[in-house]
C-alpha positions in Angstrom: 23.2 -82.5 34.1 21.3 -84.0 37.0 21.1 -87.7 37.8 18.5 -89.0 40.1 19.1 -91.5 43.0 16.2 -93.5 44.2 16.2 -96.1 47.0 16.3 -99.8 46.1 13.7 -102.2 47.6 15.9 -103.2 50.6 16.6 -99.5 51.5 12.9 -98.7 51.2 12.1 -101.7 53.4 14.7 -100.7 56.1 13.6 -97.1 56.0 9.9 -97.9 56.4 10.6 -100.6 59.0 12.7 -98.3 61.1 10.1 -95.5 61.0 7.4 -98.0 62.0 9.6 -99.2 64.8 10.2 -95.7 66.2 6.5 -94.9 65.9 5.7 -98.2 67.7 8.1 -97.3 70.6 6.4 -93.9 70.9 2.9 -95.5 71.0 3.9 -98.3 73.4 5.6 -95.7 75.7 2.5 -93.6 75.6 0.2 -96.5 76.5 2.4 -97.8 79.3 2.9 -94.3 80.8 -0.8 -93.6 81.1 -1.0 -91.2 78.1 1.8 -89.0 79.3 4.7 -89.4 76.9 8.1 -88.3 78.2 9.4 -85.5 75.9 12.7 -87.3 75.2 10.7 -90.3 73.8 9.5 -88.1 71.0 12.4 -85.6 70.6 15.3 -88.0 70.6 14.0 -90.3 67.9 12.7 -87.4 65.8 16.0 -85.6 65.9 17.9 -88.8 65.1 15.7 -89.6 62.1 16.1 -86.0 60.8 19.8 -86.0 61.2 20.2 -89.3 59.4 17.8 -88.1 56.6 19.8 -84.8 56.2 23.0 -86.7 55.2 21.2 -89.0 52.7 22.2 -88.7 49.0 19.4 -87.4 46.8 21.0 -86.9 43.4 24.2 -86.3 41.5 25.0 -83.4 39.2 27.7 -83.1 36.6 29.0 -79.6 36.0 31.7 -78.6 33.5 34.4 -79.3 36.1 33.0 -81.5 38.8 30.7 -84.2 40.1 28.5 -82.9 42.8 26.8 -85.3 45.2 23.6 -83.6 46.4 22.5 -84.5 49.9 19.3 -83.4 51.5 21.5 -80.9 53.4 24.7 -79.9 51.7 26.7 -81.4 49.0 30.1 -83.0 48.2 32.1 -81.8 45.2 34.6 -83.9 43.4 36.6 -82.0 40.8 37.3 -83.9 37.6 41.0 -83.0 37.8 41.3 -85.1 41.0 39.9 -88.3 39.4 42.2 -91.2 38.7 39.8 -93.9 37.5 36.1 -95.0 37.7 34.7 -98.5 37.5 31.3 -100.2 37.7 30.7 -102.4 40.7 28.2 -105.1 40.1 28.2 -106.2 43.7 30.6 -106.0 46.7 33.0 -108.8 47.1 35.4 -109.3 50.0 33.1 -108.3 52.8 32.0 -104.8 53.6 31.9 -103.3 57.1 30.1 -100.1 58.0 32.5 -98.0 60.2 30.2 -95.0 60.5 27.1 -94.4 58.5 23.8 -95.8 57.4 23.4 -99.4 56.2 20.1 -98.9 54.4 18.1 -96.3 56.3 17.5 -93.6 53.6 20.3 -95.3 51.7 23.8 -96.7 52.2 26.1 -93.8 53.0 28.9 -92.8 55.3 32.3 -94.5 55.9 32.7 -98.2 55.0 35.6 -100.6 54.7 35.9 -103.4 52.1 38.7 -105.9 52.0 39.1 -105.5 48.2 38.6 -101.8 47.9 39.8 -100.5 51.3 38.4 -97.5 53.0 35.6 -95.8 51.1 32.9 -93.1 51.4 29.6 -94.3 50.1 26.7 -92.1 48.8 24.6 -95.0 47.5 20.8 -95.4 47.3 20.7 -98.6 45.3 23.1 -101.5 45.0 22.5 -102.4 41.3 24.1 -99.3 39.7 27.2 -98.6 41.8 30.2 -96.7 40.5 33.6 -96.7 42.3 35.4 -93.4 41.9 39.1 -93.4 42.7 40.9 -90.1 43.2 44.5 -89.2 42.8 44.8 -88.7 46.6 43.7 -92.4 47.1 40.1 -91.8 48.2 37.5 -94.3 47.2 34.0 -92.9 46.7 31.0 -94.9 45.6 27.8 -93.5 44.1 24.7 -95.1 42.6 22.8 -93.0 40.0 19.6 -94.5 38.6 21.1 -93.8 35.1 24.4 -95.8 34.9 25.2 -93.6 31.9 26.9 -91.3 34.4 29.7 -93.8 34.3 30.5 -93.0 30.7 30.4 -89.2 31.4 32.9 -89.6 34.4 35.2 -91.8 32.2 35.2 -89.1 29.5 35.9 -86.4 32.2 39.0 -88.3 33.3 40.4 -88.4 29.8 39.7 -84.7 29.3 41.6 -83.6 32.5 
């Protein structure tokens, strides 16, 4: 079963704002350089935006044996037999630091650290439906499906394995 993952208002705002900023830099550079835009002024931001977009989470799929995090390019598979527990996170407490990832541009994903949770991998697009997945090898993974009913399915999968 597939679960959608749409951006919350803050992530939409950051994404739109960043795209406008990049476009503004290109336009200002074009105007100030007499209409001749240096190639790197277009190529570097475009490649950076695409690279960030390719890692963004787009949906989650439950198979018979695993949770699959679908990104624009690639996927992450978490087998049910590796799950230790899942819990809903209404909001982060204890301060969260992004160590490598996106803090709102096309979502909140990458590597983060939280004083209460510890190191974690986030594949989040909205902050109102977050689910913390703890694995037997002590990984912390956070997802955010539009349908929080995925939490119940993951809980049931832990009890089956």
